[in-house]
N, C-alpha and C positions, 0 to 999 in steps of 0.2 A: 666821499667816504668809502673806504674799502670794507667789504664784508667777506669774511673767511669762514667757511663752514666745514667742520671736520678736522680731525687731528692731522691727517695726511696732507691736506692743503696748507695747514698751518706750518708744517715742517718745511714746506717749499717756499714759505714767505717769512723767513726769520728777519726780524728787525728789532733793534734795541728799543725798548718801550717803557713808557710810564703806564702803569696798569691799575685798574680797579676791577673788582669782581662782585657780582651780585645778580639777583633776579631782575631788579629795576622794574618791577611791575607797577605800571602807572607813570613812571618817570616823573614823579611828583617834585615839589619844591626841595625836599630833602635830597632826592637823587640829583636834582639839577645843581645843588650846591656842591655835591661830590664831583660832578662832571666839570664844573667850573674850576674846582681845585685841581683836578686832573689836568685840564688844559693849561693852567698856569704853570704847574710843575713840568709838564712836557715842553712847553716853550722855553722855560728857563734852562732846562737841561738838554735842549735840542734832541728830544726823544719823540717817538710816535705815540700819541695819546691813544690808548687801547682799552676797550671794555670787553671783559670776558663774561659771557652768559652761557647758560646750559639749556638744552631742549631734550626732553621735557624738563621742567623745573624740578629740582630734587624732590620736593614734597609730592609732586605728581607721580614721580617714579615710585616712591616708597608707599604712598597712600592715595592712589588715584581716586578712590571712592570718597575720601575725606578732604581732598584738596579744595581750597576755596576757588571761587570763580576768578578768572583772570580779569584784571582791569585793562590790560593791553595784550594783544597778540604780538607775535614776533615782528610782523611787518610794521605795526604801529610803533613798537619800540624803536625800530630802525629809523623811522621817520623823525622821532623825537631826538634820537642820538645825533642825527644829521643836523637838526636845527640847533643843537648845542655845539656844533663844530668839532665833534669827535673825528679823529683821523681814521680809526679802524675799530671794527667790532668783530670779535671772534666768538663763534657759536660752536660749542662742542656737545656731542651727544652724551647725555647722562644715562648710562646703562649699567649693567652689572659690573663691568670692568671698572668704570669710573667710580662707582659706589664703593668698591672694595680697595681702592688705592689707599695706601698708608699716607700719613703726612709727609714722610720722607719721599715717597714716590711722587706725590703730587708736586712737591717743590722741585725735585730734581728733574722729572720728566716734562712737566707742563710749564711751570713758572720759569725755570732756568734754561732748560734745553730748547723747548719749543718756542716760548714767548720771549726769551732773552730779556727778562725783566731787569730794569735798573732802578726804577722807583715804583713802589707799591703803595696804594692807598686803600685802606680797609677800615671798617668800624671796629670799635673796641669789643663788640660782641660777635665779631666774625668767627665762624667755625667752619672747618672743612675736613675732608678725608674720612676714612672709615671710622664709624662710631663717633664722628665729630671730634676726633682726637686733636686735630690741629686748631690752634687759636692764635691770638695776637702775640702772646708771649713766645710761642714756638716760632712764629715768623720772624720776630726780632732776633732770635738766636740764629735762625737759618740765614738771615740777611748778613750777619757777620761772616759766616762761612762762605757764602756765595757772592759777596760784594754787591749787594743791592741795599737800598734804603727803604725802610717802611715808615709811612706817615699815617697818622690816625685821623679819621673823620670825626666831626662833632655832630651830635644830634641837632636836628633842625625843628624848632618849636613854632607852633602857631598859638599865640597866647600862652597858656600853661600846658598845652598838649604837644607831645612829640608827634610830628607828622609821620605816618606810616601807611603802607598799602592797606593794612588791616583796618585802620581808622577810616580811611577813604571808602573802603568797601562797605563799612558799617553806615557811613553817612549816605551813600548812594542807596543802600537797601532801605533806609528810613526816609528816603525822599528829600534829604537835606542837601539840595543841589548847590546852594550858595556856599555851604561849608566845604563840600567836595571841591568846588571850583577854587576856593581860597587855598586849599591844600595842594591841589594840582598845579595851580598857577595858570589855569585855563579851564574852560568848561570841559566836562567829561565828553569824550567822543568815542564812537565805534566806527570802524572803517570796514568796507566790504563791497563786493560787486553785486550789482542788481541782477537778479535771476528771474526766470519765468515762474510766476506763482499760479494759483488756480483761477485768477481773474475775477474772484468774487467781489473785490473792491470796485472794479470797473462796472460790474453788473448792477451793483446797488447804488452807483453814482458817485463813488469816492475812490478814484484810482490811487493805488499805492505802489510804491517801489518796494519790492521784497528783497531784502539783503541777507546774504548768507552770514550767519554768525560765526561759523567755524569754531565753536566752543560748546562744551557740555552744559555750562551754566552761564547765566548772565548776572552781573552785579546789580542791574537795574531791572525793574518790572513795573509796568503800568503805562499811563498816557502822559506825554510830556510835550511842552512847547519846545521847539528846537530850530536848528538851522542845518542846511545841507550845503556842503562844499563839493565841487567837482563838476558842476554843470555849467555855471556861468561865471563871469569874473567876480561877481559879488555873491555872497551866500544867500540862499533862498529860505524864506520862512516856511516852517513845516509843523505838522502834528506828528509826533513819533509814538509808535506803539511797540512795546516789548512784552511778550507773553504767549500764551497758548490761544487756541481759538475755540472756546467752549461752545459757542452756538453751533459750530460745525464739527464738534467732537474732535477737535485737534488737540494733541498732547505734546507736540514738538514746540519748543520755544522758538518764536520767530521775531524778526525785527521788520516792521512795516513803517513806511514813511509816506504820508500824504502831503505833498508840497502844495502850499496855498497858491491859488491863481496861476497854475503852471500845467501845461498840457503837452509838453514835448516828450519825445521818445526817451525812455530811461534804460531800457534793457542793455546790459553789457557795460554800463558805466561803472567806474569805481568811485564810490562816494564816501565822504566823511560826514557822519551824522553827529551833530552837537546837541547835547541835552541841556536845556536852560532851566526849566521849572517843571516840577511834577504837578500835573493837573488833577489826577486821581489814580486810584489803584486799578488793577486789571478789570475787576468787575465780571459779573456773569449775567447773561441775558437769556430769557426763555424763548425769544423769537427774533427773527431777522428784523421785524418792525421796531422792536425795542432797541436793537443795536443801531439801526439807522437814525433813530431819534437821538440817541446818545452821541453818535458821531457828530451830528449837527451841533450839539451843545459843546462838544470838545473843540470843534473848529472855532466857534465863537470865543471860547475860553482861551484858546491859543492866541487868537488875534489880540485879545486884551493883554495877555501876558507878554507878548512879543513887543508891545509898545514900550515896555520898560527896558528893552534891549536895543532898540533901533535909534 
């Protein structure tokens, strides 16, 4: 899969394409249906299947303090796009210039001139350009002028609910991991590199891998049974913790993983942590002794939980 970042690099890599545009946060089942539709159209028309995303996401640019927690970082999205067989991902910077482009400028400069779009797939609620003036109706008219075809995506429902990143975020926040898994089409995962921590886990007898979150907020919080990918051929069972460190007066949100029955070196490895079942909320403990006692209970709870997934 080809990854192009920045408008200048895009101009140097013009290819007739079938295109879809969006945040694709989570790359859930609804997104996957769009990507499959994109692949089919691209193959039928002999075009390059292309996904256009923006960094930061528009809502993060306009309201960084109100933007919801991301389900997936850019690297995680790219992993999922590649799994779906997408040919090319284009990532453009969402800045003041991008935010102020008119619908005409967006179509002329980005879709037609830079991306050379021949087939475009968007939802019926798709909005773009300054003041969200561009919509599906505008694109259908622009397509006649610029000789490309616009296709509409359909909502993807699970039961009577339309799958969305917002709904998945809500399920994760409520600890409804099975519901989130059903909407994502896979268990929820966070990826990152293991970094040096303060070694408190090792000192109290429960070594943990500390993983950089690279995000301001986490959509999950608490203690979970889970699995870790990236160390052995098969995933490893684990207890996963996301939260602050109240016993040690920590206020930064951290992700720590205690891999069951494993004592190999972890620093520097890039891991994917899979969340299977929420065991409890974050909790607050008055002493280290209370914390140690609870960790022992969490490990036993995780072992019982993981039997349902092995």
